[in-house]
TORKOLBA-918803 format. One line per field, with one value per residue: residue number from 1; residue in one letter; z, y, x of N, C-alpha, C in turn. Coordinates in nm, 4 decimals, padded with zeros to 6 digits. Layout:
# TORKOLBA-918803
i <- (NUM  ...)
aa <- (A  ...)
n_Z <- (Z  ...)
n_Y <- (Y  ...)
n_X <- (X  ...)
ca_Z <- (Z  ...)
ca_Y <- (Y  ...)
ca_X <- (X  ...)
c_Z <- (Z  ...)
c_Y <- (Y  ...)
c_X <- (X  ...)
# end
This chain:
# TORKOLBA-918803
i <- (1  2  3  4  5  6  7  8  9  10  11  12  13  14  15  16  17  18  19  20  21  22  23  24  25  26  27  28  29  30  31  32  33  34  35  36  37  38  39  40  41  42  43  44  45  46  47  48  49  50  51  52  53  54  55  56  57  58  59  60  61  62  63  64  65  66  67  68  69  70  71  72  73  74  75  76  77  78  79  80  81  82  83  84  85  86  87  88  89  90  91  92  93  94  95  96  97  98  99  100  101  102  103  104  105  106  107  108  109  110  111  112  113  114  115  116  117  118  119  120  121  122  123  124  125  126  127  128  129  130  131  132  133  134  135  136  137  138  139  140  141  142  143  144  145  146  147  148  149  150  151  152  153  154  155  156  157  158  159  160  161  162  163  164  165  166  167  168  169  170  171  172  173  174  175  176  177  178  179  180  181  182  183  184  185  186  187  188  189  190  191  192  193  194  195  196  197  198  199  200  201  202  203  204  205  206  207  208  209  210  211  212  213  214  215  216  217)
aa <- (X  X  X  X  X  X  X  X  X  X  X  X  X  X  X  X  X  X  X  X  X  X  X  X  X  X  X  X  X  X  X  X  X  X  X  X  X  X  X  X  X  X  X  X  X  X  X  X  X  X  X  X  X  X  X  X  X  X  X  X  X  X  X  X  X  X  X  X  X  X  X  X  X  X  X  X  X  X  X  X  X  X  X  X  X  X  X  X  X  X  X  X  X  X  X  X  X  X  X  X  X  X  X  X  X  X  X  X  X  X  X  X  X  X  X  X  X  X  X  X  X  X  X  X  X  X  X  X  X  X  X  X  X  X  X  X  X  X  X  X  X  X  X  X  X  X  X  X  X  X  X  X  X  X  X  X  X  X  X  X  X  X  X  X  X  X  X  X  X  X  X  X  X  X  X  X  X  X  X  X  X  X  X  X  X  X  X  X  X  X  X  X  X  X  X  X  X  X  X  X  X  X  X  X  X  X  X  X  X  X  X  X  X  X  X  X  X)
n_Z <- (16.6288  16.9598  16.9805  17.1700  17.3930  17.4056  17.6741  17.9178  17.9088  18.1799  18.3335  18.6454  18.8690  19.1391  19.4379  19.6986  19.8457  19.9382  19.8831  19.5704  19.5444  19.6655  19.4892  19.2346  19.2597  19.3338  19.0847  18.9108  18.9149  18.8145  18.5244  18.2850  18.2452  18.2710  18.5131  18.3486  18.4194  18.7021  18.8635  19.0673  19.0281  18.7929  18.6098  18.5878  18.4961  18.2183  18.1025  18.0843  17.9170  17.6927  17.5973  17.6243  17.4973  17.6503  17.7710  17.9246  18.1903  18.5840  18.7415  19.0298  19.1721  19.3692  19.3401  19.5328  19.4569  19.1929  18.9392  18.8740  18.6056  18.4369  18.3779  18.2479  18.0281  17.8979  17.8757  17.6691  17.4566  17.4070  17.4226  17.2728  17.2749  17.4918  17.8114  18.0463  18.3840  18.6528  18.9977  19.3414  19.6548  19.6834  19.4742  19.5502  19.4201  19.2371  19.0225  18.9143  18.8892  18.6556  18.4866  18.4661  18.3279  18.1048  17.9716  17.9361  18.0627  18.1155  18.3440  18.7442  18.9819  19.2845  19.6034  19.8600  19.7352  19.6930  19.5732  19.3908  19.2666  19.1192  18.9382  18.7562  18.6610  18.5395  18.2998  18.1913  18.1563  17.8963  17.7343  17.6103  17.7661  18.0367  18.3423  18.5927  18.8890  19.1614  19.2963  19.1779  18.9362  19.0566  19.1304  18.8807  18.7339  18.8477  18.7595  18.4716  18.1589  17.9707  17.6655  17.3878  17.3258  17.0367  16.9521  17.0684  17.1801  17.2340  17.4303  17.4120  17.6531  17.6670  17.5637  17.7694  17.9982  17.9203  17.8717  18.1472  18.2802  18.1127  18.2007  18.4963  18.4236  18.3312  18.1562  17.8402  17.8813  18.1282  18.1544  17.9753  18.1352  18.3855  18.2532  18.1811  17.8963  17.5800  17.4952  17.2446  17.1599  17.3530  17.2242  17.0258  17.0997  17.1977  16.9440  16.8310  17.0103  16.9154  16.6415  16.6660  16.8353  16.7335  16.7897  16.8226  17.0257  17.3272  17.5258  17.4301  17.4302  17.6853  17.7974  17.6286  17.7642  18.0340  17.9891  17.8779  17.8488  18.1370  18.2469  18.1291  18.2506)
n_Y <- (07.9940  07.9363  07.9158  07.7334  07.7367  07.4891  07.2727  07.2914  06.9739  06.7802  06.5588  06.4390  06.3358  06.1971  06.0553  06.0808  06.0504  06.2260  06.4398  06.4861  06.4003  06.6314  06.8592  06.7883  06.7669  07.0693  07.1627  07.0708  07.2359  07.4205  07.6377  07.5823  07.3626  07.0416  06.7367  06.5166  06.2689  06.0940  05.9490  05.7492  05.6820  05.6768  05.5252  05.4612  05.6469  05.6896  05.4956  05.6362  05.8354  05.6825  05.6374  05.8578  06.1661  06.4207  06.7440  06.9161  06.7796  06.7427  06.6740  06.5224  06.5670  06.4026  06.0615  05.8492  05.5179  05.5775  05.7926  06.1120  06.2695  06.0410  05.9674  06.2016  06.2029  05.9674  06.0297  06.2367  06.0950  05.9333  06.0978  06.4201  06.6386  06.7371  06.9056  06.9345  07.0587  07.0701  06.9681  07.0252  06.9475  07.0255  07.0586  07.0074  06.9576  07.1146  06.9794  06.7900  07.0094  07.1180  06.9097  06.8731  07.0404  07.0958  06.8379  06.9291  07.0189  07.2318  07.4106  07.4474  07.3841  07.5404  07.3393  07.4691  07.7205  07.9263  07.8221  07.8902  08.0124  07.8043  07.7384  07.9470  07.9428  07.7037  07.7582  07.8991  07.7851  07.6340  07.7983  07.8395  07.9738  07.9454  07.8426  07.9271  07.8980  08.1728  08.0316  07.8033  07.9140  08.0459  07.8070  07.6923  07.8799  07.8533  07.6476  07.6499  07.6523  07.8584  08.0816  07.9988  08.2671  08.3316  08.2955  08.3842  08.6211  08.9282  09.0544  09.3325  09.5906  09.5710  09.3735  09.1837  09.2497  09.1461  08.8997  08.7775  08.8195  08.6214  08.3787  08.4260  08.3285  08.4945  08.6409  08.7790  09.0155  09.0404  09.1187  09.3464  09.5189  09.5336  09.6555  09.8960  09.8863  09.8229  09.5323  09.4445  09.5359  09.3911  09.1189  09.1996  09.2433  08.9663  08.8016  08.9322  08.8180  08.5830  08.5853  08.6635  08.4346  08.2300  08.0353  07.8776  07.8720  08.0231  07.8137  07.7086  07.9403  08.0099  07.7735  07.7915  08.0578  07.9910  07.8196  07.9269  08.2170  08.3363  08.5035  08.7315  08.7782)
n_X <- (11.4861  11.6278  11.9907  12.2058  12.4787  12.7256  12.7986  13.0676  13.2437  13.3574  13.6058  13.6609  13.9188  14.0040  14.1228  14.0179  13.7079  13.4784  13.5939  13.5530  13.3245  13.1651  13.3054  13.2055  12.9113  12.9369  12.9905  12.8294  12.6152  12.6743  12.5524  12.6965  12.8331  12.9333  12.9161  13.0882  13.2115  13.3285  13.6174  13.7936  14.0690  14.3756  14.3385  14.0770  13.9732  14.1315  13.9762  13.7412  13.8223  13.8385  13.6052  13.4227  13.3365  13.5719  13.6478  13.8050  13.9863  13.9859  14.2551  14.3477  14.7199  14.8054  14.8033  14.8195  14.9628  14.9591  15.1009  15.0804  15.1836  15.2036  14.9434  14.9077  15.0585  14.9361  14.6903  14.7074  14.7643  14.5217  14.3245  14.3551  14.2776  14.1252  14.2015  14.4409  14.3910  14.5572  14.4210  14.4797  14.6451  14.9008  15.2220  15.4915  15.7757  15.9885  16.0993  15.8975  15.6682  15.7688  15.7850  15.5419  15.4241  15.5337  15.4931  15.2255  15.0392  14.7676  14.7008  14.8198  14.6168  14.5614  14.3862  14.3167  14.1755  13.8862  13.5657  13.4210  13.6385  13.7694  13.5598  13.5770  13.8208  13.8292  13.6875  13.8217  14.0455  13.9339  13.8814  14.1265  14.3400  14.6172  14.6810  14.8732  15.0208  15.1667  15.3555  15.4405  15.5216  15.7868  15.8948  15.9134  16.0849  16.3549  16.4670  16.4213  16.6202  16.8046  16.7486  16.9842  17.2534  17.2713  17.0446  16.8472  16.5531  16.4101  16.2270  15.9756  15.8846  15.6043  15.5162  15.6231  15.5370  15.2413  15.3032  15.3632  15.1285  14.9564  15.1340  15.0111  14.7830  14.5750  14.2929  14.2148  14.0409  14.0893  14.3770  14.3718  14.2240  14.4253  14.6378  14.5483  14.4149  14.2499  14.0981  14.1323  14.3693  14.5689  14.5036  14.6141  14.8986  14.9873  14.9394  15.1519  15.3777  15.3003  15.3889  15.6834  15.8101  15.7135  15.5295  15.1736  14.9913  14.8532  14.9109  15.1546  15.2885  15.3064  15.4761  15.7309  15.8124  15.8778  16.0123  16.2114  16.2823  16.2543  16.4063  16.3501  16.1325)
ca_Z <- (16.7245  17.0200  17.0058  17.3447  17.4218  17.4343  17.7953  17.9075  17.9472  18.2624  18.3780  18.7981  18.9032  19.2762  19.5173  19.7757  19.7642  19.9653  19.7536  19.4632  19.5295  19.7134  19.3952  19.1557  19.3193  19.2963  18.9403  18.8161  18.9117  18.7205  18.3879  18.1715  18.3095  18.3208  18.5440  18.2895  18.4942  18.8305  18.9172  19.1959  18.9808  18.7406  18.5063  18.5477  18.3840  18.0949  18.0312  18.0610  17.8061  17.5446  17.5458  17.6081  17.4723  17.7666  17.7345  18.0890  18.2832  18.6679  18.8067  19.1559  19.1779  19.4837  19.2885  19.5936  19.3612  19.0197  18.8860  18.7571  18.5045  18.3701  18.3628  18.1597  17.9040  17.8093  17.8067  17.5373  17.3447  17.4064  17.4035  17.2410  17.2845  17.6431  17.8437  18.1796  18.5156  18.7797  19.1309  19.4036  19.8162  19.6951  19.4376  19.6223  19.3802  19.1283  18.9188  18.8988  18.8075  18.5353  18.4031  18.4121  18.2286  17.9664  17.9263  17.8500  18.1311  18.1233  18.4935  18.8447  19.0861  19.4650  19.6731  19.9100  19.6794  19.6947  19.4953  19.2689  19.1576  19.0072  18.8239  18.6445  18.6125  18.4527  18.1796  18.1397  18.0512  17.8162  17.6151  17.5875  17.8854  18.1271  18.4913  18.6771  19.0555  19.1657  19.3877  19.0796  18.8493  19.0908  19.1129  18.7349  18.7165  18.9077  18.6521  18.3206  18.0804  17.8991  17.5101  17.3516  17.2504  16.9384  16.8898  17.1441  17.1346  17.3115  17.3888  17.4433  17.8166  17.6704  17.5646  17.8869  18.0845  17.8787  17.9503  18.3072  18.2935  18.0638  18.3293  18.6079  18.3759  18.3265  18.0283  17.7936  17.9761  18.2883  18.1105  17.9465  18.2628  18.4491  18.1491  18.1241  17.7607  17.4944  17.5001  17.1065  17.1790  17.3937  17.1091  16.9087  17.1347  17.1973  16.8000  16.8065  17.0167  16.8740  16.5419  16.7126  16.8426  16.6039  16.8532  16.7783  17.1332  17.4640  17.5915  17.3852  17.4809  17.8503  17.8028  17.5835  17.8006  18.1283  17.9714  17.8081  17.8461  18.2269  18.3181  18.0652  18.3030)
ca_Y <- (07.9051  08.0249  07.8317  07.7433  07.6960  07.3701  07.2832  07.2239  06.8780  06.7752  06.4628  06.4396  06.2244  06.2317  05.9398  06.1058  06.0259  06.3184  06.5719  06.4144  06.4504  06.7927  06.9202  06.7556  06.8313  07.1772  07.2217  07.0302  07.3510  07.5775  07.6154  07.5710  07.2780  06.9269  06.6535  06.3738  06.1219  06.1334  05.8587  05.7322  05.6244  05.7244  05.3998  05.4389  05.7726  05.6913  05.4327  05.7389  05.9189  05.6278  05.6280  05.9597  06.2915  06.5440  06.8916  06.9578  06.6916  06.7886  06.5509  06.5310  06.5281  06.2598  05.9608  05.7047  05.4722  05.6328  05.9199  06.2281  06.2377  05.9004  05.9554  06.3020  06.1534  05.8591  06.0953  06.3347  06.0123  05.9041  06.2791  06.5144  06.7736  06.7042  06.9859  06.8675  07.1184  06.9573  07.0021  06.9630  07.0397  07.1008  07.0067  07.0779  06.9390  07.1581  06.8889  06.7735  07.0859  07.1254  06.7658  06.8468  07.1884  07.0263  06.6813  07.0149  07.0736  07.3746  07.4577  07.3920  07.4818  07.4737  07.3032  07.5582  07.8612  07.9737  07.6836  07.9773  08.0587  07.6799  07.7374  08.0535  07.8689  07.5919  07.8274  08.0128  07.7031  07.5798  07.9120  07.8545  07.9770  07.8750  07.8774  07.8655  07.9893  08.1883  07.9302  07.7035  07.9626  08.0711  07.6680  07.6531  07.9675  07.8033  07.5225  07.6599  07.6865  07.9643  07.9800  08.0347  08.4058  08.3232  08.2692  08.5118  08.6868  09.0180  09.1156  09.4678  09.6071  09.5801  09.1871  09.1178  09.2899  09.0752  08.7611  08.7766  08.8340  08.5042  08.3234  08.4059  08.2761  08.6169  08.6167  08.8990  09.1339  09.0641  09.1506  09.4620  09.6135  09.5256  09.7345  10.0173  09.8962  09.7746  09.4073  09.4415  09.5909  09.3035  09.0181  09.2516  09.1833  08.8192  08.7540  08.9723  08.7328  08.4549  08.5815  08.6494  08.3192  08.0985  07.9039  07.8893  07.8799  08.0554  07.7226  07.6656  08.0261  08.0019  07.6868  07.8782  08.1736  07.9491  07.7195  07.9789  08.3317  08.3551  08.6187  08.8401  08.8060)
ca_X <- (11.5350  11.7447  12.1236  12.2473  12.6390  12.7976  12.8604  13.2122  13.2392  13.4270  13.5987  13.7319  13.9560  14.0807  14.1427  13.9248  13.5705  13.4429  13.6401  13.5239  13.1235  13.1502  13.3073  13.0979  12.7783  12.9490  13.0069  12.7205  12.5241  12.6905  12.4936  12.7469  12.9518  12.9093  13.0446  13.0353  13.2195  13.4288  13.6956  13.8682  14.2070  14.4011  14.3448  13.9243  13.9956  14.1573  13.8767  13.6240  13.8529  13.8329  13.4432  13.3562  13.4104  13.5856  13.6746  13.8876  14.0232  14.0484  14.3797  14.4463  14.8443  14.8288  14.6917  14.8402  15.0619  14.9447  15.1883  14.9870  15.2644  15.1829  14.8066  14.8928  15.1065  14.8987  14.6161  14.7362  14.7681  14.4024  14.2366  14.4914  14.2063  14.1217  14.3191  14.4563  14.3776  14.5808  14.4003  14.5954  14.6881  15.0197  15.3387  15.6274  15.8876  16.0064  16.1114  15.7515  15.6121  15.8191  15.7223  15.4190  15.3824  15.6031  15.3464  15.1283  14.8935  14.7271  14.7320  14.7940  14.5008  14.5573  14.2815  14.3018  14.1031  13.7664  13.5455  13.4150  13.7410  13.7870  13.4811  13.6217  13.9620  13.8039  13.6488  13.9391  14.1301  13.8435  13.9050  14.2385  14.4419  14.6612  14.6707  15.0193  15.0048  15.3198  15.4458  15.4524  15.6045  15.8900  15.9826  15.9660  16.2024  16.4766  16.4839  16.4508  16.7012  16.7969  16.8162  17.1093  17.2524  17.2971  16.9244  16.7500  16.4361  16.4480  16.0390  15.9809  15.8104  15.4537  15.5252  15.6929  15.4026  15.1277  15.3857  15.3417  14.9611  14.9352  15.1435  14.8963  14.6606  14.4569  14.2198  14.2757  14.0166  14.1616  14.5072  14.3250  14.2083  14.5039  14.6955  14.4871  14.4327  14.1504  14.1447  14.1755  14.5116  14.5626  14.5292  14.7489  15.0563  14.9811  14.9722  15.3147  15.4229  15.2672  15.4945  15.7974  15.8337  15.6652  15.3890  15.0621  14.8723  14.8661  14.9727  15.3012  15.3860  15.3895  15.5593  15.8396  15.8278  15.9010  16.1753  16.3845  16.2818  16.2631  16.5215  16.3454  15.9894)
c_Z <- (16.8236  17.0592  17.1258  17.2980  17.4742  17.5892  17.7919  17.9604  18.0456  18.3318  18.5052  18.8327  19.0460  19.3431  19.6543  19.7680  19.7818  19.8877  19.6405  19.4498  19.5950  19.5176  19.2563  19.1813  19.3102  19.1833  18.8792  18.8315  18.8892  18.6233  18.2489  18.1781  18.3458  18.3398  18.4420  18.3739  18.6175  18.9128  18.9970  19.1370  18.8505  18.5803  18.4842  18.4881  18.2500  18.0289  18.0013  17.9116  17.6622  17.4667  17.5550  17.5782  17.6043  17.7094  17.8190  18.1626  18.4768  18.7645  18.8990  19.1321  19.2404  19.4558  19.3826  19.4647  19.2017  19.0679  18.8139  18.6467  18.4064  18.2943  18.2308  18.0304  17.8317  17.7665  17.6765  17.4454  17.2760  17.3335  17.3787  17.2669  17.4149  17.7171  18.0037  18.2695  18.6255  18.8869  19.2055  19.5304  19.8166  19.6068  19.4696  19.5375  19.2631  19.0031  18.8395  18.8751  18.7091  18.4371  18.3738  18.3267  18.0816  17.9231  17.8507  17.9575  18.1243  18.2538  18.5953  18.9285  19.2010  19.5269  19.7784  19.8948  19.7007  19.5515  19.3783  19.1768  19.0712  18.9091  18.6731  18.6109  18.5038  18.3041  18.0866  18.0709  17.9187  17.6964  17.5723  17.6856  17.9110  18.2457  18.5446  18.8279  19.0672  19.1893  19.3027  18.9534  18.9371  19.0917  18.9625  18.7039  18.7237  18.8323  18.5410  18.2369  17.9806  17.7637  17.4919  17.2728  17.1517  16.8973  16.9724  17.1188  17.2509  17.3136  17.4214  17.5658  17.7688  17.6844  17.6727  17.9754  18.0711  17.9351  18.0232  18.3380  18.2412  18.1684  18.4666  18.5789  18.3441  18.1665  17.9669  17.8339  18.0331  18.2734  18.0865  18.0620  18.3401  18.3835  18.1331  17.9445  17.6942  17.5124  17.2991  17.0948  17.2658  17.3178  17.0412  16.9602  17.1547  17.0619  16.7502  16.8638  16.9492  16.7379  16.5602  16.7371  16.7952  16.6881  16.7359  16.8710  17.2658  17.5595  17.5981  17.4265  17.6067  17.8652  17.7494  17.6586  17.9701  18.1024  17.8891  17.8129  18.0107  18.2959  18.2500  18.1507  18.4557)
c_Y <- (07.9457  07.8489  07.8353  07.6902  07.5768  07.3596  07.2364  07.0731  06.8349  06.6553  06.4685  06.3248  06.2720  06.0946  05.9722  06.1600  06.1808  06.4783  06.5473  06.4529  06.5651  06.9019  06.9018  06.7882  07.0250  07.2498  07.1567  07.1588  07.4885  07.5466  07.5422  07.4704  07.1731  06.8047  06.5282  06.1867  06.1307  05.9797  05.8600  05.7278  05.6530  05.6488  05.4154  05.5896  05.7997  05.5779  05.5357  05.7911  05.8315  05.6215  05.7470  06.0886  06.4121  06.6758  06.9085  06.8442  06.7459  06.6643  06.6051  06.4893  06.3980  06.1548  05.8230  05.6346  05.5127  05.7455  05.9933  06.2376  06.1237  05.8983  06.1106  06.2581  06.0917  05.9505  06.2128  06.2190  05.9942  06.0093  06.3973  06.6829  06.8471  06.8079  06.9334  06.9898  07.0418  07.0520  06.9723  07.0385  07.0991  06.9921  07.0728  07.0538  06.9924  07.1129  06.8340  06.8117  07.1203  07.0039  06.8079  06.9799  07.1468  06.8983  06.7932  07.0313  07.1719  07.4560  07.3965  07.4580  07.4727  07.4539  07.4419  07.7220  07.8283  07.8630  07.7735  08.0074  07.9074  07.6526  07.8282  08.0157  07.7953  07.6432  07.9086  07.8995  07.6730  07.6551  07.8939  07.9212  07.8864  07.9232  07.8486  07.9509  08.0466  08.0943  07.8015  07.7513  08.0072  07.9279  07.6350  07.7694  07.9426  07.7100  07.5630  07.6887  07.7993  07.9399  08.0751  08.1793  08.4463  08.3744  08.3597  08.5876  08.7754  09.0824  09.2898  09.4853  09.5776  09.4268  09.1558  09.1614  09.1878  08.9078  08.7125  08.7630  08.7246  08.4199  08.2916  08.3545  08.3886  08.5914  08.7448  09.0169  09.1953  09.1510  09.3078  09.5648  09.5962  09.6628  09.8719  10.0212  09.8383  09.6091  09.3534  09.4428  09.4700  09.1650  09.0625  09.1897  09.0331  08.7655  08.8116  08.8670  08.6094  08.4333  08.5656  08.5171  08.1834  07.9865  07.9468  07.9329  07.9420  07.9083  07.7208  07.7956  08.0569  07.9266  07.7266  08.0083  08.1025  07.9032  07.8149  08.1562  08.4030  08.4640  08.7451  08.9142  08.8833)
c_X <- (11.6526  11.8601  12.1927  12.4313  12.6530  12.8287  12.9884  13.1985  13.3696  13.4732  13.7137  13.7836  14.0245  14.0508  14.0526  13.8090  13.4854  13.4786  13.5871  13.3662  13.1068  13.1796  13.2436  12.9336  12.8071  12.9209  12.9210  12.5850  12.5697  12.6163  12.5613  12.8781  12.8975  12.9877  13.0202  13.1300  13.3119  13.4724  13.7485  14.0143  14.2198  14.3287  14.1800  13.9322  14.0400  14.0851  13.7630  13.7026  13.8600  13.6952  13.3661  13.4303  13.4486  13.6522  13.8137  13.8910  14.0859  14.1499  14.4235  14.6220  14.9030  14.8108  14.7567  14.9354  15.0686  15.0336  15.0990  15.0988  15.2353  15.0584  14.8213  14.9488  15.0153  14.7323  14.6086  14.7439  14.5836  14.3120  14.3077  14.3979  14.1698  14.2649  14.2820  14.4771  14.4274  14.5293  14.4191  14.6419  14.7849  15.1196  15.4699  15.7123  15.8929  16.0172  15.9467  15.6551  15.6301  15.7596  15.5962  15.3196  15.4734  15.5598  15.2330  14.9930  14.8682  14.6900  14.7795  14.7388  14.5438  14.4119  14.2254  14.2011  13.9701  13.7025  13.4912  13.5180  13.7962  13.6828  13.5250  13.7218  13.9117  13.6816  13.7012  14.0274  14.0805  13.8599  14.0435  14.3513  14.4823  14.6963  14.7931  14.9530  15.1500  15.3970  15.4834  15.5660  15.7661  15.9698  16.0829  16.0945  16.3207  16.5072  16.4541  16.5596  16.6741  16.8033  16.9345  17.1423  17.2407  17.1320  16.8287  16.6980  16.4706  16.2985  16.0986  15.9051  15.6815  15.4026  15.5195  15.5332  15.3128  15.1916  15.3568  15.2001  14.9307  14.9852  15.0796  14.7909  14.5030  14.3818  14.2478  14.1793  14.0720  14.2902  14.4775  14.3234  14.3789  14.6588  14.6679  14.4816  14.3270  14.1683  14.1844  14.3186  14.5899  14.6012  14.6289  14.8925  15.0553  14.9923  15.1015  15.3534  15.4323  15.3939  15.6616  15.8426  15.7986  15.5946  15.2957  14.9653  14.9440  14.9880  15.1254  15.3794  15.4229  15.4656  15.7271  15.8974  15.9411  16.0140  16.2916  16.4126  16.2842  16.3264  16.4742  16.1544  15.9741)
# end
């Protein structure tokens, strides 16, 4: 009997009907992606989370009267295992981007990118990666607070390189290609970073780097 890999279950929340319909059709054509529901409002999205199993939430930042950050915080309570990927035309305020990252979103993806890039990032986020575009990284760097000197961690050159690529949302294989190293070597460095910082996931590692170690990156 041939075992099939479970599809990545998606919830799309965007108040623009044409965008929702277009993205839903596009993603539904991918054999490993399943658009479980498409909603116009955050409240409707929360209702779906209460009744359906969702892996990835594709959330628009600008939801008219509703705030994306409020949805993210509520969603983490209702469905803590679901990961949120912000899909937006832009998050201009550095404070807003910082709030989203601290609330636990898995990334911020800009709508101007090619559709196939969204599919790739969805798969990466489902695998545990974090995706943050450079424009948002720069904003976060400006507001991040460094750790006190007494408890400061110093990263090696290789660890810093891997951290930078993690911040870009690259998968292990992509990082290995950039460094001309083996994938197992990259995994080993990431494990070193986990042990050194005391975190347990890539998302936690990225948030820690943004909040405390931006001057080393």
